[in-house]
N, C-alpha and C positions, 0 to 999 in steps of 0.2 A: 600763405595767401589762399583764401577760399576759392574753390573752383565754381564755375557756373553750374546751375542745375541742368542735368542732362534731359533731353526731350523724352517723353514717354515712349517706351518700346514694347512691342508685342511680338512674340515668336511668329514667324511666317511673314514678317514685314519685309518688303523688298528693299534691298540695298542698291542705291542709285549712284550713278556717276554724274558729275556736274562740271560745268565750266563757269568760272567767275570772270566776267569781262570787266577789266578795271581801267578807269580813266582818271584824269587828274582831279577834277572837281569843279564846283561852281557854287556861287551863293544861291540861296533859296529864292531871293527876289532882288531886283535892282534898287535896293534901298541902302542907306548908310548903315542901319543897324544890322542888316543881313551881311553886308560887306565886312563889317567889323568882326562878326563871328567867323566868317570864312577866312579873312586875312589873318586873324588871330591864330587860327589853326594852321594855315599854310605857312606863314612866316615864322612860326615857332618850331617848325620841323628842322632839326639840326642837319638833315640831309640837304635842305634848301639853303639855309644860311649857316655857314660853318664858322660863325663868330662865337667865341666863348659865351656861354649862357649869361654869366654875371655881367658881361658888357652889353650883350645884345638885348636881353629881355627888357631892361629899363628903357632902351631906345624904342623898342617895338611898342610897348604899352604906354610909354610916356610921350612919344612924339608921333610915330607912324600911325598907330590906330586911332589917334585923335584927329589926324589931318587927311589921311589917304582915303578912308571909306567914302566920304562924300564925293570926291573926285572920281573914284572908281565906279561908284553907283551911277553917275551920269554917263560914263562910258558904257556900262552894261545896259542901261536903259536904251541906248541908241541901237542896240542889236538884239534886244529881247524879242522873242517870238510870242504869238498868242498862246502857244503851248507851254511857254516858259523859257528857260535857258536853252540856247542852241546846243551847247555841249551835252546837256542832260537829254534833250530831245533826240539827238543823233545817236547817243550811246544806247538809249533804250531801243531805238529802231534797229541798231546793229545787233543787239542781244536777241531781239525777237526774230529777226531775219536769220541770224546764225543758228538758232535752234531749229528753224524750219529747214535750212540747208543741211544741217547735220542729220536731221530726221530723214530727209530724202536720200542721204548717203548711208542710211541704216544705223545711225547713231541716235538712239532714243535717250538723250541725256538732258538733264536740267541745265538751263542757262539763265544767269542773272547778271544785270549790270551793277557796278559798284563804283563809288568815288573815293579816292584817297582822302580828299578834304570835302566836307559838306555831306550831302545826302543823295542817295542812300549810301551809308558808310560801308566799308569793307566788313567790319565786324557784324553789322546788322544783317547783311546779306549772307555771310557765312552762317550766322545763326539760323536764318531762314532755310538755307540749303540743308543744314543738318536736321532741322525739324521736318523737312520733306524726305528724309531718309538717305541723304547723300553721305556716303562713306568714302568716296574718292572724288577729289576736287582738283581740277586743273585751273591754276591761276594764270590768266592770259591778259597781260597789260596791253593797252592800246597805244603803246610806245614802240614803234618799229626799231628805233636805235636805243641800245642800252645806255642808261646813265645812272650814276649813284643818286642823282637828284630826283629821279622819277621812278624808274624800275625798282631800284633797291628800296626806295621808300614804300612802295606798294608791298614788297616782301616783308619789310619791317612791320607793317600793320597786320599782315597775316600771321607773322610769328608772335606778335603781341596777343592776338586773339587765341592762337593755339596754346599759349602759355596759361590761359585761363580755362582750358578744357580738361576735363577728366578723361574723356574718350576722344582723342584727336583723330580726325579722318586722315586717310592717305592724301598726301599733297604733292602736286607737281607744279613746276614753275617754268614759264616760257621767258627766257632772258631777252631774246632779240629775234628779229626777222628782217633786218635792214637790207639784206641781199637776197631775200626770197624771190625767186623768179616771178611768181604770181603776184606778189606785192608790187614789184617793179612794173609788171605788165598792167596792173590796175591803174597805177599812176600814169603810165604812158597813154592808156586809152582815155583817161580823163582829159589829158592835155590835148590829145589828137581830136577828141570830140569838140573841144573849144576852138581849136584851129580850123576845123572843118567849117564851122559856122562863122568865124571872125577873121580867118587868115592868120598868118604867122607874124610874130613880132620881130623887131630888130634884135632883141635880146630876151632870153628867158632867164629870169632870176629865180633860183631855188632858195627860199628863205627857211632856215631851220631855227628853232628856239635856241637862244644862246645860253651859255653857262660861263662862270668865271674861268679865265684861262688857266689858273693854277690847278684846276681839276684835271686838265690834260696832263700836266707835268706830274701830278700825283697818281696817275695811272687809270683815270677814267677813259674808257674807249669811245665815248660819245663823239668826239671830234672826228676820229678816224672812220667811224661807222657812218656818220653823216656824209663825209666825203665819198665813201664808197657808194652809198645810195645815189648821190648826185651823179657820180661817174657812170654807174650802170644805167641810170635813167637817160642820161645824155646819149650814151651809146645806143640804147634801144630806140631813141627818137632820131638817131642819125645826125646829131648836131655836131658841127665843128666847135673847137674850143672857143672861138671868138663869138659864138652864138649863145653861150650860156654862162652863168656865173653862180657860185654858191655864196650865200651870206648868212649871217646870224642876227637874230632880232631879240627884242624884249629885254634889253639890258636893264638891270636894277642895281642901284648903289654906285659906289665910287670905284670899286675894284675894276681892273682890266678884264674884259670879257673876250671871248673868242671873236676873231675878226676874219674877214671884213664885216662891218655892221651893215644891216640892210638899208636903213634910211639914208645914211651918208653915201652909200654906193649908188642908190637911185638918183640922188641929187647930182652926183658926179657924172653919171651917165647922161642925164638931161643937159647938164652944162657942156658936155662934150659933143652934143648934137644928136644923141640917140632920140629918135622921134617916138618910138613905141616900145614899151616893155610889157611883158606878161610876167606876173609873179605867181608862183605856186609854192605851197608849204608842205613838202613831202613828209615831214616828221609829225604833222598833225593829221590824225585820221578822221577827226570830226571838226567841223567849223565851230569857232569859239571866239572869245573876245580878241585873242591874239591874231586871228586871221580876219575876222569881219570888221573889227574896229582899227586895230593897229596897222594892218596891211591895206585892207580895202578902203579905209577912210584916211587915216593919217599918212600912210606912205604914198597913197595916190595924190593927196594934196601937196606933199613935199616934192614929188616928181613934177607935177604940173607947174607948181610955183617956180621951180628951177628952170623951166623952159621946155619940159617934155610935152608932147602933144597928145599921146594916147597911152592910157594905163589900163591894163586888164588884170583883174584878180581872177585866178582859176580856182573854183571851189575845191574843198577837201574831198576825200574819197566818200565820206558820209555813208549813204546807203547804196552806192553804185554796185550793180550785180558782180562786176569783176572783182571788187574789193571783198564783198561778202563771200564770194567763192574762194578767194585767196585765204580769208580768215578761217573758212571752214576747213580747208586743206591743212593750214597750220595747226588748227585744233586737233584734227584727226591724226597728224603725225605724232603729237604729244599725248594723245589718248591711247596710242597703240599698246596693246597688251592688257588693257582694262576692259571689263565687261561693259558693253554699251547698249545692251538690251536687258530690261528687267526680266526676271524669271516669270514664266507663265503662272497663272493662278493655281493650277493644279500642283505645280512644284512647291509653291509657297504654302499651300494647305498641307501638303505631305510633310514638309519640314516642321510646320507647326504641330501636327499630330505627333510626330516623333519626339519633339521637345516636350510636349505635355505628357506623353507616355513615360518619359524619363524623369518626370517629377518637376518640370519647370513650372513656375507660378503662372496662373492664367492672367 
């Protein structure tokens, strides 16, 4: 297999440390053609759909990619921002702010956002970091809870990119931070700010993205880590057990997924006389289709239609200072031991002069 061409190198060039902030992905536009490209990449990932390829790919290309893109495009159009995709917007904001926070902490490192599916791709951003002189790269997924369907898939993309490199940078990976105290604190402050303005609900529902139940039995820790996040958050908020509930959303396909499911739970709460619910999505660090459309629109409608009186969606962490501060601390923990300040110009020039004196090409 041919390797990619290495970026141009000159002696005395600074070796940089970098952070690649990785999110799930988004289509480039809320159109059927853009959704077809995006879903084709997303649903073809064997980490996402664990059906044998010979069975799954004909279904994907023969049925799903012919029918689902138009429906999904309409959903995306309902939440699209003037700047584009909400997920892309918030991920870019987080990357920009993280670089600033790290800089204030004395870490002069490069930071770029990347998407596992869609643009900017993980490979393209790793190429860009390498071209900027990055020789040490921390891979930081925006998934607090580890799952083979998300976190491991990001790592797969990084490994695939590394397999095409002649000179592979040092790589580190953050697997999880579901119980990080600062992450829990950021979630709590987000909720408390909402309650300060709107009062407290009868029930707080913590909705996490679902995965097939079989992944739990096969050793994926996502279910357990989601429960731990929810428990720690409830404890931090001082909630009794009858004041909060964990659920799982976004079921796809016919297989049994983790339960209880979010929408049926909300319907049951409304039918049992619960007047107000607040829903927060702790596993999503950026608002996206699954929070803004599935929860803030569809779940709201289901709750009210079933007799509920008041539904509040509490936004994701997005660019909240407590969250960016937590993200900065998580990054710093995993950057420990790496140089986080480029050498000064005099040091670089001295290294260049020594190399040239030793016969290095100019």
